[in-house]
C-alpha atoms as a printed R data frame, in Angstrom:
    type eleno elety resid chain resno       x       y      z
1   ATOM     1    CA   MET     A     1 -14.736  -5.067 28.950
2   ATOM     2    CA   ALA     A     2 -17.824  -2.955 29.470
3   ATOM     3    CA   VAL     A     3 -20.867  -4.207 27.567
4   ATOM     4    CA   SER     A     4 -21.314  -0.827 25.860
5   ATOM     5    CA   GLU     A     5 -17.783  -0.823 24.453
6   ATOM     6    CA   PRO     A     6 -16.865  -2.545 21.172
7   ATOM     7    CA   ALA     A     7 -15.011  -5.818 21.553
8   ATOM     8    CA   ARG     A     8 -11.322  -5.445 20.689
9   ATOM     9    CA   VAL     A     9 -10.291  -7.914 17.994
10  ATOM    10    CA   VAL     A    10  -7.058  -9.159 16.417
11  ATOM    11    CA   LEU     A    11  -7.318 -10.815 12.987
12  ATOM    12    CA   ALA     A    12  -4.814 -13.522 12.016
13  ATOM    13    CA   ASP     A    13  -4.938 -14.671  8.386
14  ATOM    14    CA   ASP     A    14  -2.219 -14.852  5.750
15  ATOM    15    CA   LEU     A    15  -4.523 -13.328  3.101
16  ATOM    16    CA   PRO     A    16  -4.702  -9.508  3.374
17  ATOM    17    CA   ASP     A    17  -7.947  -9.417  1.379
18  ATOM    18    CA   ALA     A    18  -9.558 -11.869  3.787
19  ATOM    19    CA   ARG     A    19  -8.483  -9.762  6.758
20  ATOM    20    CA   GLU     A    20  -9.840  -6.614  5.114
21  ATOM    21    CA   LEU     A    21 -13.209  -8.210  4.372
22  ATOM    22    CA   THR     A    22 -13.492  -9.539  7.912
23  ATOM    23    CA   ARG     A    23 -12.498  -6.188  9.394
24  ATOM    24    CA   LEU     A    24 -15.152  -4.367  7.364
25  ATOM    25    CA   THR     A    25 -17.773  -6.965  8.274
26  ATOM    26    CA   LEU     A    26 -17.085  -6.652 11.990
27  ATOM    27    CA   GLU     A    27 -16.526  -2.923 12.303
28  ATOM    28    CA   ARG     A    28 -19.640  -1.931 10.373
29  ATOM    29    CA   THR     A    29 -21.733  -3.597 13.121
30  ATOM    30    CA   GLY     A    30 -20.406  -1.073 15.641
31  ATOM    31    CA   ARG     A    31 -19.809  -3.917 18.102
32  ATOM    32    CA   PHE     A    32 -16.183  -4.703 17.239
33  ATOM    33    CA   ARG     A    33 -12.952  -2.742 16.799
34  ATOM    34    CA   VAL     A    34  -9.981  -4.370 15.071
35  ATOM    35    CA   VAL     A    35  -6.840  -3.398 16.999
36  ATOM    36    CA   GLY     A    36  -4.280  -5.555 15.194
37  ATOM    37    CA   GLU     A    37  -3.676  -7.847 12.230
38  ATOM    38    CA   ALA     A    38  -1.280 -10.739 11.689
39  ATOM    39    CA   GLY     A    39  -0.210 -12.686  8.617
40  ATOM    40    CA   ASP     A    40   1.079 -15.793 10.397
41  ATOM    41    CA   GLY     A    41   1.124 -17.485 13.780
42  ATOM    42    CA   ALA     A    42   4.254 -15.722 14.997
43  ATOM    43    CA   GLU     A    43   2.733 -12.328 14.259
44  ATOM    44    CA   ALA     A    44  -0.496 -13.441 15.942
45  ATOM    45    CA   ILE     A    45   1.421 -14.190 19.140
46  ATOM    46    CA   GLU     A    46   3.075 -10.772 18.925
47  ATOM    47    CA   MET     A    47  -0.222  -8.935 18.320
48  ATOM    48    CA   VAL     A    48  -2.011 -10.726 21.145
49  ATOM    49    CA   THR     A    49   0.879 -10.059 23.526
50  ATOM    50    CA   ARG     A    50   0.892  -6.379 22.590
51  ATOM    51    CA   HIS     A    51  -2.848  -5.674 22.534
52  ATOM    52    CA   ARG     A    52  -4.368  -8.341 24.816
53  ATOM    53    CA   PRO     A    53  -7.591  -8.225 22.788
54  ATOM    54    CA   ASP     A    54 -10.972  -9.550 23.801
55  ATOM    55    CA   LEU     A    55 -11.050 -11.774 20.716
56  ATOM    56    CA   LEU     A    56  -8.591 -13.346 18.301
57  ATOM    57    CA   LEU     A    57  -9.966 -14.565 14.980
58  ATOM    58    CA   LEU     A    58  -7.404 -17.192 13.967
59  ATOM    59    CA   ASP     A    59  -6.794 -18.907 10.637
60  ATOM    60    CA   LEU     A    60  -5.040 -22.287 10.826
61  ATOM    61    CA   ALA     A    61  -3.243 -22.549  7.466
62  ATOM    62    CA   MET     A    62  -0.617 -19.811  7.686
63  ATOM    63    CA   PRO     A    63   3.107 -19.762  6.759
64  ATOM    64    CA   ARG     A    64   6.019 -19.945  9.210
65  ATOM    65    CA   VAL     A    65   3.933 -20.778 12.274
66  ATOM    66    CA   ASP     A    66   0.430 -22.120 11.653
67  ATOM    67    CA   GLY     A    67  -2.554 -21.417 13.857
68  ATOM    68    CA   LEU     A    68  -2.532 -24.709 15.750
69  ATOM    69    CA   ARG     A    69   1.157 -24.371 16.610
70  ATOM    70    CA   ALA     A    70   0.616 -20.790 17.742
71  ATOM    71    CA   LEU     A    71  -2.351 -21.547 20.001
72  ATOM    72    CA   PRO     A    72  -0.434 -22.568 23.163
73  ATOM    73    CA   ALA     A    73   1.727 -19.424 23.081
74  ATOM    74    CA   ILE     A    74  -1.318 -17.269 22.380
75  ATOM    75    CA   ARG     A    75  -3.200 -18.725 25.338
76  ATOM    76    CA   SER     A    76  -0.136 -18.273 27.539
77  ATOM    77    CA   ALA     A    77   0.443 -14.675 26.443
78  ATOM    78    CA   SER     A    78  -3.142 -13.566 27.059
79  ATOM    79    CA   PRO     A    79  -5.334 -16.124 28.857
80  ATOM    80    CA   GLU     A    80  -8.269 -13.697 28.836
81  ATOM    81    CA   THR     A    81  -8.320 -13.491 25.034
82  ATOM    82    CA   LYS     A    82 -10.966 -15.743 23.514
83  ATOM    83    CA   VAL     A    83  -9.779 -17.502 20.384
84  ATOM    84    CA   VAL     A    84 -12.222 -18.232 17.576
85  ATOM    85    CA   VAL     A    85 -10.850 -20.271 14.685
86  ATOM    86    CA   LEU     A    86 -11.996 -19.187 11.213
87  ATOM    87    CA   SER     A    87 -10.557 -21.803  8.890
88  ATOM    88    CA   GLY     A    88 -10.808 -23.114  5.367
89  ATOM    89    CA   PHE     A    89 -10.533 -26.660  6.742
90  ATOM    90    CA   ASP     A    90 -13.702 -28.662  7.338
91  ATOM    91    CA   ARG     A    91 -14.384 -28.645 11.065
92  ATOM    92    CA   SER     A    92 -14.514 -32.461 11.179
93  ATOM    93    CA   ARG     A    93 -10.769 -32.469 10.442
94  ATOM    94    CA   LEU     A    94  -9.360 -30.015 12.960
95  ATOM    95    CA   ALA     A    95 -12.080 -28.592 15.217
96  ATOM    96    CA   HIS     A    96 -11.356 -31.052 18.028
97  ATOM    97    CA   ARG     A    97  -7.643 -30.175 18.014
98  ATOM    98    CA   ALA     A    98  -8.348 -26.445 18.003
99  ATOM    99    CA   MET     A    99 -10.847 -26.740 20.863
100 ATOM   100    CA   ALA     A   100  -8.452 -28.931 22.839
101 ATOM   101    CA   GLY     A   101  -5.781 -26.257 22.309
102 ATOM   102    CA   GLY     A   102  -7.934 -23.560 23.847
103 ATOM   103    CA   ALA     A   103 -10.141 -22.195 21.066
104 ATOM   104    CA   VAL     A   104 -13.689 -21.469 22.193
105 ATOM   105    CA   ALA     A   105 -15.295 -21.901 18.774
106 ATOM   106    CA   TYR     A   106 -14.494 -23.220 15.297
107 ATOM   107    CA   LEU     A   107 -16.059 -21.703 12.184
108 ATOM   108    CA   GLU     A   108 -15.453 -22.527  8.543
109 ATOM   109    CA   LYS     A   109 -14.698 -19.695  6.135
110 ATOM   110    CA   THR     A   110 -17.881 -20.511  4.254
111 ATOM   111    CA   VAL     A   111 -19.904 -19.357  7.274
112 ATOM   112    CA   SER     A   112 -22.482 -16.660  6.607
113 ATOM   113    CA   THR     A   113 -21.758 -13.100  7.686
114 ATOM   114    CA   ARG     A   114 -24.707 -13.188 10.078
115 ATOM   115    CA   LEU     A   115 -23.552 -16.368 11.789
116 ATOM   116    CA   LEU     A   116 -19.979 -15.066 12.063
117 ATOM   117    CA   VAL     A   117 -21.155 -11.875 13.747
118 ATOM   118    CA   ASP     A   118 -23.576 -13.737 16.029
119 ATOM   119    CA   GLU     A   119 -20.867 -16.177 17.098
120 ATOM   120    CA   LEU     A   120 -18.415 -13.405 17.935
121 ATOM   121    CA   LEU     A   121 -21.082 -11.436 19.789
122 ATOM   122    CA   ALA     A   122 -21.832 -14.528 21.845
123 ATOM   123    CA   VAL     A   123 -18.191 -15.294 22.585
124 ATOM   124    CA   SER     A   124 -17.481 -11.699 23.593
125 ATOM   125    CA   GLY     A   125 -20.479 -11.569 25.905
126 ATOM   126    CA   LEU     A   126 -22.377  -9.041 23.803
127 ATOM   127    CA   LEU     A   127 -25.122 -11.528 22.965
128 ATOM   128    CA   ASP     A   128 -26.681 -13.631 25.691
129 ATOM   129    CA   ALA     A   129 -26.056 -17.349 25.228
130 ATOM   130    CA   VAL     A   130 -25.583 -17.094 21.450
131 ATOM   131    CA   GLU     A   131 -29.108 -15.737 21.070
132 ATOM   132    CA   GLU     A   132 -31.814 -14.754 23.512
133 ATOM   133    CA   ALA     A   133 -33.676 -17.859 24.646
134 ATOM   134    CA   LEU     A   134 -37.371 -17.779 23.791
135 ATOM   135    CA   ALA     A   135 -38.019 -20.772 26.036
136 ATOM   136    CA   GLU     A   136 -35.910 -22.942 28.323
137 ATOM   137    CA   ALA     A   137 -36.209 -26.279 30.131
138 ATOM   138    CA   ARG     A   138 -33.775 -27.643 32.727
139 ATOM   139    CA   VAL     A   139 -33.528 -30.825 34.766
140 ATOM   140    CA   ARG     A   140 -30.971 -32.752 36.856
141 ATOM   141    CA   PHE     A   141 -30.500 -36.469 36.352
142 ATOM   142    CA   ALA     A   142 -28.954 -38.818 38.897
143 ATOM   143    CA   GLU     A   143 -25.735 -40.766 38.344
144 ATOM   144    CA   ASP     A   144 -27.593 -43.721 36.914
145 ATOM   145    CA   LEU     A   145 -27.341 -45.666 33.669
146 ATOM   146    CA   THR     A   146 -31.042 -45.072 33.017
147 ATOM   147    CA   SER     A   147 -30.492 -41.305 32.891
148 ATOM   148    CA   GLY     A   148 -29.700 -41.423 29.180
149 ATOM   149    CA   GLN     A   149 -33.194 -42.714 28.431
150 ATOM   150    CA   SER     A   150 -34.703 -40.193 30.845
151 ATOM   151    CA   ALA     A   151 -32.872 -37.412 29.007
152 ATOM   152    CA   ARG     A   152 -34.311 -38.653 25.703
153 ATOM   153    CA   ARG     A   153 -37.845 -38.337 27.061
154 ATOM   154    CA   PHE     A   154 -37.098 -34.921 28.567
155 ATOM   155    CA   VAL     A   155 -35.797 -33.331 25.358
156 ATOM   156    CA   ALA     A   156 -38.546 -34.950 23.281
157 ATOM   157    CA   ALA     A   157 -41.223 -33.438 25.514
158 ATOM   158    CA   ALA     A   158 -39.626 -29.973 25.399
159 ATOM   159    CA   LEU     A   159 -39.091 -29.954 21.633
160 ATOM   160    CA   ASP     A   160 -42.558 -31.306 20.931
161 ATOM   161    CA   GLN     A   161 -44.059 -28.532 23.056
162 ATOM   162    CA   TRP     A   162 -41.985 -25.975 21.124
163 ATOM   163    CA   ARG     A   163 -43.119 -27.393 17.751
164 ATOM   164    CA   ALA     A   164 -39.610 -28.532 16.859
165 ATOM   165    CA   SER     A   165 -40.361 -32.215 16.348
166 ATOM   166    CA   ASP     A   166 -38.243 -32.424 13.173
167 ATOM   167    CA   VAL     A   167 -35.033 -32.397 15.236
168 ATOM   168    CA   ILE     A   168 -36.191 -34.576 18.148
169 ATOM   169    CA   GLN     A   169 -34.409 -37.729 16.980
170 ATOM   170    CA   LEU     A   170 -31.132 -35.905 16.345
171 ATOM   171    CA   VAL     A   171 -31.185 -34.102 19.697
172 ATOM   172    CA   GLN     A   172 -32.173 -37.318 21.477
173 ATOM   173    CA   LEU     A   173 -29.225 -39.149 19.939
174 ATOM   174    CA   LEU     A   174 -26.694 -36.500 20.936
175 ATOM   175    CA   VAL     A   175 -28.013 -35.816 24.431
176 ATOM   176    CA   THR     A   176 -28.186 -39.545 25.218
177 ATOM   177    CA   GLU     A   177 -24.534 -39.982 24.293
178 ATOM   178    CA   LEU     A   178 -23.424 -37.001 26.395
179 ATOM   179    CA   VAL     A   179 -25.502 -37.892 29.454
180 ATOM   180    CA   THR     A   180 -24.316 -41.504 29.333
181 ATOM   181    CA   ASN     A   181 -20.705 -40.331 29.057
182 ATOM   182    CA   SER     A   182 -21.159 -38.141 32.141
183 ATOM   183    CA   VAL     A   183 -22.617 -41.024 34.137
184 ATOM   184    CA   VAL     A   184 -20.071 -43.624 33.019
185 ATOM   185    CA   HIS     A   185 -16.867 -41.568 32.846
186 ATOM   186    CA   ALA     A   186 -17.461 -38.581 35.131
187 ATOM   187    CA   ARG     A   187 -19.456 -40.656 37.652
188 ATOM   188    CA   SER     A   188 -21.570 -37.598 38.230
189 ATOM   189    CA   ASP     A   189 -25.111 -36.330 38.395
190 ATOM   190    CA   VAL     A   190 -25.928 -34.537 35.146
191 ATOM   191    CA   ASP     A   191 -27.625 -31.187 34.511
192 ATOM   192    CA   VAL     A   192 -29.344 -30.882 31.127
193 ATOM   193    CA   ALA     A   193 -30.669 -27.623 29.697
194 ATOM   194    CA   VAL     A   194 -32.557 -27.194 26.420
195 ATOM   195    CA   MET     A   195 -32.969 -23.661 25.056
196 ATOM   196    CA   LEU     A   196 -35.138 -22.570 22.150
197 ATOM   197    CA   GLY     A   197 -33.757 -19.647 20.161
198 ATOM   198    CA   ALA     A   198 -35.067 -17.792 17.151
199 ATOM   199    CA   ARG     A   199 -32.789 -19.765 14.802
200 ATOM   200    CA   ASN     A   200 -31.186 -22.508 16.880
201 ATOM   201    CA   ILE     A   201 -31.879 -25.068 19.565
202 ATOM   202    CA   ARG     A   202 -29.097 -25.243 22.148
203 ATOM   203    CA   VAL     A   203 -28.494 -28.130 24.549
204 ATOM   204    CA   GLU     A   204 -26.080 -28.011 27.495
205 ATOM   205    CA   VAL     A   205 -24.950 -31.080 29.441
206 ATOM   206    CA   ALA     A   206 -22.996 -30.344 32.632
207 ATOM   207    CA   ASP     A   207 -21.300 -32.627 35.153
208 ATOM   208    CA   SER     A   208 -18.843 -32.336 38.050
209 ATOM   209    CA   ASP     A   209 -15.748 -33.652 36.230
210 ATOM   210    CA   PRO     A   210 -13.438 -30.769 35.182
211 ATOM   211    CA   VAL     A   211 -11.596 -32.828 32.540
212 ATOM   212    CA   LEU     A   212 -12.474 -31.645 29.038
213 ATOM   213    CA   PRO     A   213 -12.891 -34.623 26.683
214 ATOM   214    CA   GLU     A   214 -11.720 -34.729 23.089
215 ATOM   215    CA   PRO     A   215 -13.744 -36.285 20.255
216 ATOM   216    CA   ARG     A   216 -12.091 -39.191 18.502
217 ATOM   217    CA   ASP     A   217 -12.911 -40.968 15.276
218 ATOM   218    CA   VAL     A   218 -14.083 -44.379 16.423
219 ATOM   219    CA   ASP     A   219 -14.584 -47.802 14.921
220 ATOM   220    CA   GLU     A   220 -16.933 -50.610 15.865
221 ATOM   221    CA   THR     A   221 -14.615 -51.879 18.618
222 ATOM   222    CA   ALA     A   222 -14.151 -48.503 20.320
223 ATOM   223    CA   THR     A   223 -15.485 -48.184 23.865
224 ATOM   224    CA   SER     A   224 -15.361 -44.392 24.207
225 ATOM   225    CA   GLY     A   225 -15.196 -41.184 22.214
226 ATOM   226    CA   ARG     A   226 -18.328 -41.851 20.179
227 ATOM   227    CA   GLY     A   227 -20.469 -39.241 21.919
228 ATOM   228    CA   LEU     A   228 -18.339 -36.194 21.163
229 ATOM   229    CA   ALA     A   229 -17.529 -37.468 17.679
230 ATOM   230    CA   LEU     A   230 -21.250 -37.566 16.933
231 ATOM   231    CA   VAL     A   231 -21.767 -34.108 18.409
232 ATOM   232    CA   ARG     A   232 -18.893 -32.790 16.303
233 ATOM   233    CA   ASP     A   233 -20.179 -34.346 13.093
234 ATOM   234    CA   LEU     A   234 -23.941 -33.855 13.434
235 ATOM   235    CA   SER     A   235 -24.444 -30.530 15.209
236 ATOM   236    CA   GLU     A   236 -24.226 -27.039 13.734
237 ATOM   237    CA   ARG     A   237 -21.881 -25.872 16.493
238 ATOM   238    CA   TRP     A   238 -20.552 -27.329 19.711
239 ATOM   239    CA   GLY     A   239 -18.099 -26.632 22.487
240 ATOM   240    CA   ALA     A   240 -16.732 -27.782 25.850
241 ATOM   241    CA   GLU     A   241 -16.065 -25.343 28.669
242 ATOM   242    CA   ALA     A   242 -14.515 -25.784 32.111
243 ATOM   243    CA   ARG     A   243 -16.434 -24.363 35.058
244 ATOM   244    CA   ALA     A   244 -15.643 -23.911 38.720
245 ATOM   245    CA   ASP     A   245 -17.804 -26.926 39.580
246 ATOM   246    CA   GLY     A   246 -16.958 -29.128 36.580
247 ATOM   247    CA   LYS     A   247 -17.608 -28.727 32.870
248 ATOM   248    CA   VAL     A   248 -20.376 -28.190 30.358
249 ATOM   249    CA   ILE     A   249 -20.579 -29.590 26.846
250 ATOM   250    CA   TRP     A   250 -23.006 -27.811 24.547
251 ATOM   251    CA   PHE     A   251 -24.239 -28.181 21.015
252 ATOM   252    CA   GLU     A   252 -26.641 -26.381 18.715
253 ATOM   253    CA   VAL     A   253 -28.835 -27.589 15.879
254 ATOM   254    CA   ALA     A   254 -30.767 -25.450 13.443
255 ATOM   255    CA   ARG     A   255 -34.373 -24.841 14.394
256 ATOM   256    CA   PRO     A   256 -36.695 -26.278 11.709
257 ATOM   257    CA   GLU     A   257 -37.823 -23.316  9.623
258 ATOM   258    CA   ALA     A   258 -41.211 -24.751  8.746
259 ATOM   259    CA   GLU     A   259 -42.108 -25.189 12.390
260 ATOM   260    CA   SER     A   260 -40.368 -22.065 13.681
261 ATOM   261    CA   HIS     A   261 -42.774 -19.965 11.625
262 ATOM   262    CA   SER     A   262 -45.900 -21.874 12.567
263 ATOM   263    CA   GLY     A   263 -48.459 -20.436 14.881
264 ATOM   264    CA   GLY     A   264 -48.373 -20.908 18.656
């Protein structure tokens, strides 16, 4: 898809009014063109097979065939189509299953119009890395159990410099879990990137293991799964993507408004 062309979108939702509102929201930006609509999962498979769109906006709770059941056939019919779930279910309930099934993002239907458009622009490649980075810091950590603590110091220094100290503890918690998981389970060096955007702070943790993990609800005796469960529950958005040389897990937290408007 050329960058100058609108992204081609299929909408799958059993509520016609919801589809109409979403279509109007997207098309009035001039960046999207809705090429098909579906009222259930079976129709979504048919529309994706016929149109091979750039994006599919997929509801989960639909009659006949729901969104989760339709996902494997959708991915098989058009692997290039990026699936974004737009669901009435809280993301803590089903986001991990949707992402494991091939969705690239999970949004709740209560999401603001601006965030919906920004997310779809990012997914379709029309917005660089969700939003243009105002500042960026990157580092590689060795396969070592002390790398989690090193990552904590690294993100704290970057966020303090960017006057985003309100989220340091949260970002430290999440990045420590992800870096430690990479060292322990992937047995890999770890690349960490922190990016400051106008509205969000994005963190990417990459390693050489291509296996995409799945967050699990854990109890006190659990030995794994805690990291992604925390990312899922505490971040604004998150995702896991396979790459030619491994995988990257990313998350975003809201940039503190009080500090984002302070002077440099």
